[in-house]
N, C-alpha and C positions, 0 to 999 in steps of 0.2 A: 504494500500499500503506500503510495507518493503523497505526500502534501503539496500542494501548490496552493500559488499564493496569485494575485493580480500581477504581481511583479514577475511571475515566473520561475520564481527562485523557489525550487522545492524546499520545503519547512522551513520558511523564512517566519512565517507568523509564530511556529511554535518555539522558535529558538528566541524571536523578539519575545513572547511570553514568556520562558526560563530566565533570560537575562532581566526584564523588571521584577520577575518576582524574584530574585536572588537578590537585586539591587533594596529592595522592599524590604527582605529578612536582614540583610545585613545592618541597614540604616535603623530598624525598630530594635534591632540587637545590641548598637555602637549606644542607646540610651538607657537600654533596661539594665536595673541593680539587680544584685541579689538580695532577697529578703533574708533568706534561711540558708544552711547549708544542712543537709540529711544524709549521714553515710556518705559523706564525700560529691553528694548531688546536688547541683546548688539550684534552689528556688529563682526564678528571676521574675520583675514586676512585670512582665509579658507574660509569662505562664500564668501565674498567680489570676493576673486581670482578664484573661479568658476564662478561666476557670469560675471564678466569682460571676462574670457576666453567663456565663451557662448556667450556672446553680440558682442566679435570683432573677434570671429573664429578665435585664435593664443594662443600661450601661453601669460602669463599675462606678464610674464617680455619683451614681447615686445610692451606692450601698451606705446603710448606717453601720457604726461604730461596732454595733453587735454582730451584725452582717459577716462585715470583715471580718474579726474575730473568729469567728465558728468557720467561716469556710476556710482560713488560712490554720487553723488547726485541722480541719480536716485534709486540706491539701497535705500538710504536714504526715499527716498518717498515712496517707495514698503513699508518698515519699520513703515513710519509712516499712511499711511493708513490701514495695518492688525492689526496694534497695540491700532487705534484710539479709539475701542468701549473699550477694556479691561481699556485704561487709564483712560476715561470719566466714567466707574463704578467704579474705585479706588479712583477719587477725589469726589467720593460722600460719604465716606467711611470716619468718620473724625479718 
C-alpha cells in the first residue's frame, strides 16, 4: 500500500504528521516537571494532568484541591504497583 498526496510524493503527509507529533511531544516534555518519583519512575506534570482530566472529565485547571490530592495519590499507587517487580529485581543486584 502506497500513500500519496497532492504533491505526488508518497508518504509525505504521514512524514509531516509524524514530525509534527514529535515536535509537539518534545515541546510539551520540555515544560513538564517531575511531581514525584516512584521506584525510579518519574511522574511528570503532563502525565498527572492527563490522568486527572480523564478521572474528573474536565480540564485539570478546574480540579478542586481535594480532587488533585485524591488522584495524585491514586496515580502514585498505580506507579507503585506497576514498578514494584522491577524495584524488587534491582534490590537483589549489588
